[in-house]
C-alpha positions in Angstrom: 16.3 7.3 -8.1 15.2 5.3 -5.1 17.8 2.6 -5.8 20.5 5.3 -5.9 19.5 6.7 -2.6 19.0 3.3 -1.0 22.6 2.3 -2.0 24.0 5.5 -0.6 24.6 7.3 -3.9 23.7 10.9 -4.0 23.8 11.4 -7.8 20.1 11.1 -8.2 18.2 14.2 -9.3 16.0 15.3 -6.4 13.5 17.0 -8.7 13.0 13.7 -10.6 12.6 11.8 -7.3 10.1 14.3 -6.0 8.0 14.1 -9.2 8.1 10.4 -9.2 7.0 10.2 -5.6 4.0 12.5 -6.4 3.0 10.3 -9.3 3.4 7.2 -7.2 1.2 8.7 -4.4 -1.5 9.7 -6.9 -1.5 6.3 -8.5 -1.7 4.6 -5.1 -4.6 6.7 -4.1 -6.4 5.9 -7.3 -5.7 2.2 -6.8 -7.1 2.2 -3.2 -10.2 4.1 -4.4 -10.9 1.5 -7.0 -10.4 -1.3 -4.5 -12.7 0.4 -2.0 -15.4 1.0 -4.7 -15.4 -2.3 -6.6 -13.2 -5.1 -5.2 -14.0 -5.0 -1.5 -17.8 -4.8 -1.8 -17.7 -7.9 -4.1 -15.3 -9.8 -1.8 -17.4 -8.9 1.2 -20.6 -10.1 -0.5 -19.0 -13.5 -1.4 -17.1 -14.2 1.8 -18.6 -15.7 5.0 -18.3 -13.9 8.3 -15.6 -16.2 9.7 -13.5 -15.6 6.6 -13.9 -11.9 6.8 -12.9 -11.9 10.4 -9.8 -14.0 9.7 -8.8 -11.7 6.8 -9.3 -8.7 9.1 -7.0 -10.2 11.7 -4.4 -11.0 9.1 -4.4 -7.5 7.7 -4.2 -6.0 11.2 -1.2 -8.3 12.0 0.5 -7.1 8.8 0.0 -3.5 9.7 1.3 -4.0 13.2 4.4 -5.8 11.8 5.0 -2.9 9.4 5.0 -0.5 12.3 7.3 -2.8 14.3 4.7 -3.7 17.0 4.2 -7.3 18.2 
């Protein structure tokens, strides 16, 4: 459905796209919750402070780039 819209085709079923988007959002939220609960605490415990700061700067730079800010 997304490929059809991205390529300018309007034949996709809006209901199917809407349902798929809702499922995607729910799965993404579950994924983030798992990362926050299990992965990040373990990573934080094993990384040194300079590594954590560097990773934080890298993640912030990626978010700025996604928003189109320098």
